[in-house]
C-alpha positions in Angstrom: 0.0 0.0 0.0 2.9 2.4 0.8 4.4 1.7 -2.6 1.1 2.5 -4.3 0.7 5.7 -2.4 4.3 6.7 -3.2 3.8 6.0 -6.9 0.6 8.1 -6.9 2.2 11.1 -5.2 5.2 10.9 -7.6 3.0 10.6 -10.6 0.9 13.6 -9.4 4.0 15.8 -8.9 5.3 14.9 -12.3 1.9 15.8 -13.8 1.9 19.2 -12.0 5.5 19.9 -13.2 4.6 18.9 -16.8 1.5 21.2 -16.7 3.5 24.1 -15.4 6.2 23.6 -18.1 3.6 23.3 -20.8 1.7 26.4 -19.6 4.9 28.4 -19.5 5.8 27.3 -23.0 2.4 28.4 -24.3 2.8 31.8 -22.7 6.2 32.2 -24.2 4.8 31.4 -27.6 2.0 33.9 -27.1 4.6 36.6 -26.1 6.5 35.9 -29.3 3.3 36.3 -31.4 2.5 39.5 -29.5 5.9 41.0 -30.2 5.4 40.1 -33.9 2.0 41.9 -33.9 0.1 38.7 -34.3 -2.3 39.5 -31.5 -5.1 36.9 -32.3 -2.5 34.1 -32.3 -1.1 35.4 -29.1 -4.6 35.3 -27.4 -5.0 31.7 -28.6 -1.8 30.6 -26.9 -2.7 32.4 -23.7 -6.2 30.8 -23.7 -4.5 27.4 -24.1 -2.3 28.2 -21.1 -5.4 29.1 -19.1 -7.1 25.8 -20.0 -4.3 24.2 -18.1 -4.5 26.6 -15.2 -7.3 29.2 -15.3 -5.8 31.2 -12.5 -2.3 31.6 -14.0 -1.6 35.3 -13.3 1.2 35.6 -16.0 -1.2 34.4 -18.7 -3.9 36.8 -17.5 -1.3 39.7 -17.5 -0.2 38.9 -21.0 -3.8 38.6 -22.1 -4.5 42.1 -20.7 -1.4 43.5 -22.4 -2.4 42.1 -25.8 -6.0 43.1 -25.5 -4.8 46.6 -24.7 -2.8 46.7 -27.9 -5.9 45.5 -29.7 -7.8 48.4 -28.2 -10.2 46.0 -26.5 -10.0 47.9 -23.2 -12.9 46.2 -21.4 -11.2 42.8 -21.8 -7.9 44.3 -20.8 -9.5 45.5 -17.6 -11.1 42.1 -17.0 -7.8 40.3 -17.0 -5.9 42.9 -15.0 -8.5 42.6 -12.3 -7.7 38.9 -12.0 -3.9 39.7 -11.8 -4.5 42.3 -9.1 -6.5 39.8 -7.0 -3.6 37.3 -7.1 -0.9 36.9 -4.6 1.7 37.0 -7.3 2.7 40.7 -7.3 5.3 40.7 -10.0 2.9 42.1 -12.6 0.8 44.3 -10.3 2.6 47.5 -11.2 2.1 47.0 -14.9 -1.4 45.8 -14.4 -2.3 49.1 -12.7 -0.8 50.9 -15.6 -2.8 48.9 -18.1 -6.1 49.1 -16.2 -5.8 52.8 -15.5 -4.9 53.6 -19.1 -7.7 51.4 -20.4 -10.2 53.3 -18.2 -8.9 56.6 -19.5 -9.2 55.4 -23.1 -12.8 54.5 -22.4 -13.4 58.1 -21.3 -13.5 57.2 -17.6 -10.6 59.4 -16.6 -11.8 60.0 -13.0 -11.9 56.2 -12.4 -8.5 56.0 -14.0 -7.1 58.4 -11.5 -8.4 56.2 -8.6 -6.7 53.2 -10.1 -3.3 55.0 -10.5 -3.6 56.3 -6.9 -4.4 52.9 -5.6 -1.4 51.5 -7.5 0.9 54.1 -6.0 -0.4 53.3 -2.6 0.2 49.5 -3.1 3.5 49.7 -4.9 5.0 52.7 -3.0 5.1 54.8 -6.2 6.7 54.4 -9.6 7.3 56.9 -12.4 4.9 55.1 -14.8 2.1 55.4 -12.3 2.9 59.0 -11.4 3.3 59.9 -15.1 0.0 58.4 -16.2 -1.7 60.0 -13.2 -0.3 63.4 -14.3 -1.6 62.9 -17.8 -5.1 62.2 -16.4 -5.0 65.4 -14.3 -3.7 67.3 -17.3 -6.6 66.1 -19.4 -9.0 67.4 -16.7 -7.2 70.8 -16.7 -6.0 70.3 -13.1 -2.5 71.6 -14.0 -1.2 71.9 -10.4 -1.9 68.3 -9.7 -0.5 67.4 -13.1 2.7 69.3 -12.4 3.0 67.7 -9.0 2.8 64.2 -10.4 5.2 64.9 -13.3 7.6 66.0 -10.6 6.9 62.8 -8.7 7.7 60.8 -11.8 11.0 62.7 -12.2 11.9 62.0 -8.6 11.2 58.3 -9.2 13.1 58.2 -12.5 15.1 61.3 -13.5 15.7 60.0 -17.0 12.0 59.8 -17.9 12.1 62.3 -20.8 8.3 62.6 -21.3 7.9 63.9 -17.7 10.5 66.7 -18.3 8.9 67.5 -21.7 5.3 67.9 -20.4 6.6 69.7 -17.3 8.1 72.2 -19.7 4.8 72.6 -21.6 2.8 73.2 -18.4 5.2 75.9 -17.2 5.4 77.5 -20.7 1.6 77.6 -20.9 1.5 79.2 -17.4 4.0 81.8 -18.3 6.7 80.4 -16.0 9.7 80.9 -18.2 12.6 79.7 -16.1 11.0 76.5 -14.9 10.0 75.8 -18.5 13.5 76.4 -19.8 15.0 74.1 -17.1 12.6 71.3 -18.1 13.2 71.7 -21.8 17.0 71.8 -21.4 16.9 68.5 -19.5 14.4 66.9 -21.9 16.6 67.9 -25.0 19.6 66.3 -23.2 17.7 63.0 -23.0 16.0 63.2 -26.4 17.7 65.5 -28.9 16.5 64.0 -32.2 12.7 63.5 -32.3 9.7 65.5 -33.4 9.1 66.5 -29.8 12.7 67.7 -29.7 12.1 70.0 -32.5 9.1 71.5 -30.7 11.0 71.8 -27.4 14.0 73.4 -29.1 11.9 76.0 -30.8 10.1 76.7 -27.5 13.4 77.0 -25.7 14.9 79.4 -28.2 11.7 81.5 -28.3 11.8 81.9 -24.5 15.5 82.6 -24.4 15.4 85.3 -27.1 11.7 86.4 -27.1 12.0 89.2 -24.5 14.7 91.0 -26.5 14.6 92.9 -29.8 16.8 95.4 -31.6 14.8 98.5 -32.6 17.8 100.2 -34.3 21.5 100.5 -34.0 21.2 102.5 -30.8 18.2 100.9 -29.1 17.6 97.4 -27.8 14.2 96.6 -26.2 13.8 94.2 -23.3 10.3 93.2 -22.3 9.9 91.4 -19.0 6.8 89.6 -18.1 7.6 88.1 -14.7 5.5 85.1 -14.0 6.1 84.7 -10.3 6.1 86.8 -7.1 9.6 88.5 -6.8 9.2 88.4 -3.0 8.7 84.6 -3.0 11.9 82.7 -1.9 11.5 80.4 -4.9 11.0 83.3 -7.4 12.9 83.2 -10.6 12.4 86.9 -11.4 16.1 87.8 -10.9 17.3 85.0 -13.1 14.9 85.9 -15.9 16.1 89.5 -15.8 19.7 88.6 -15.9 19.1 86.1 -18.8 17.4 88.9 -20.8 20.4 91.2 -20.2 22.7 88.4 -21.5 20.6 87.9 -24.6 20.5 91.7 -25.2 24.3 91.7 -25.1 24.3 89.6 -28.3 23.3 92.7 -30.2 26.3 94.7 -29.0 29.5 95.2 -30.9 31.4 93.0 -28.5 29.4 89.9 -29.3 27.8 90.5 -32.7 30.5 88.4 -34.5 29.8 85.3 -32.5 28.1 82.4 -34.3 24.6 81.4 -33.3 25.9 78.4 -31.4 28.5 80.5 -29.6 25.7 83.0 -28.6 23.6 80.1 -27.4 26.4 78.7 -25.3 27.1 82.1 -23.8 23.5 82.6 -22.9 23.1 79.1 -21.5 26.3 79.5 -19.4 24.9 82.8 -18.0 21.6 81.2 -17.3 23.0 78.2 -15.4 25.5 80.4 -13.5 23.0 83.0 -12.4 20.6 80.3 -11.1 23.4 78.7 -9.2 24.4 82.0 -7.6 20.8 82.8 -6.7 20.1 79.4 -5.1 19.7 79.5 -1.3 19.4 76.9 1.4 15.7 77.8 1.9 14.8 77.2 -1.8 12.6 74.1 -2.3 11.2 72.0 -5.1 12.6 70.2 -8.1 13.5 73.4 -10.0 15.9 74.8 -7.4 17.0 71.6 -5.8 17.4 69.2 -8.7 17.6 71.1 -12.0 19.8 74.0 -10.8 22.5 71.9 -9.0 22.5 69.4 -12.0 23.1 72.1 -14.6 25.7 73.8 -12.3 27.7 70.5 -12.4 27.2 70.3 -16.1 28.4 73.8 -16.7 31.5 73.2 -14.6 32.3 69.9 -16.4 34.3 69.4 -19.6 31.1 68.4 -21.4 29.3 71.8 -21.4 30.3 72.8 -25.0 29.2 69.3 -26.3 25.9 69.6 -24.4 25.1 72.9 -26.2 25.7 71.4 -29.6 24.0 68.1 -28.6 20.7 69.7 -27.6 20.8 71.8 -30.8 20.8 68.7 -32.9 17.5 69.4 -34.6 18.4 73.0 -35.5 20.1 72.3 -38.8 22.3 70.0 -40.8 25.4 71.8 -39.6 24.7 70.8 -36.0 24.0 67.2 -37.1 27.3 67.1 -38.9 29.1 68.5 -35.9 27.6 65.8 -33.7 28.6 63.0 -36.2 32.2 64.3 -36.0 32.3 64.2 -32.2 31.5 60.7 -31.3 34.2 60.4 -28.6 32.8 63.4 -26.8 29.3 61.8 -27.1 30.5 58.6 -25.4 32.2 60.6 -22.7 29.1 62.7 -22.1 26.9 59.6 -21.9 29.2 58.1 -19.3 29.1 61.3 -17.3 25.4 61.5 -17.5 24.9 57.9 -16.3 27.0 58.8 -13.2 24.6 61.7 -12.5 21.4 59.7 -12.7 19.1 60.4 -9.8 18.3 57.2 -8.0 
């Protein structure tokens, strides 16, 4: 009798192991189909895996991801709910992103916000959750909450380019020139060669130079529209004024023979230097306490000239050619940048 019982237990364990292996193989086949854009075939493989174990959280997660790509948001939500009820938490973070994004795509943005907030509470916060939460608030025109969560995303992952880009847009739309410039400078450092980069570079140059115009040989106009309270400890009014004076100097005889990139480098140097000098211990927030110290380090490094050319990549073919001819500097800059990543 003992031998029969031992044989039965061994046989059962072998069956369970075979089922798990077979299920995992089916999931991997489904993932391959998904990556190839063969979504219907991927779903078939996941369904076969679920026929073996209908509670397999990995299969349900992959189903949710594929249904999201297929724009079947209701089914995506259905499968994320199963994953989020499971004890296997490996895919909880991504499931919150899929579920929240699906609700948003269905026009249920307020419910989407609740999902992202719950995900942040459960996971302790992640840049993807903060970023998508910020997008939801931005859609609802709650720009202060949107800005807050873009900043949370940056605090979670300082190399998340989209958060810097949209933080720049929010500040530009709100007339906050210096915070917008800081965000755009950082974004262009991370992503210098996309369509978004072209938009960001144009905005950056417009804000750098927009306050200054030359009326005639003897008159230079400077128009200041200060977007914050000059008595506020976190005010950027002094920095904006100094930047405008630096740009105005480009029209003087001393600097008129400089090339465009040399003028840009001069103005950027002045901008970063002034902000660093103005920064005080009582300053708070990501603009003063992350962007300003970062750009101070960059300005004082051997990579500053390269940086100015690098973020001007989209300007014209001349800058693209300059970049192509300076690959060693690029590699060195990338190594330096990795060492500065905010953990």
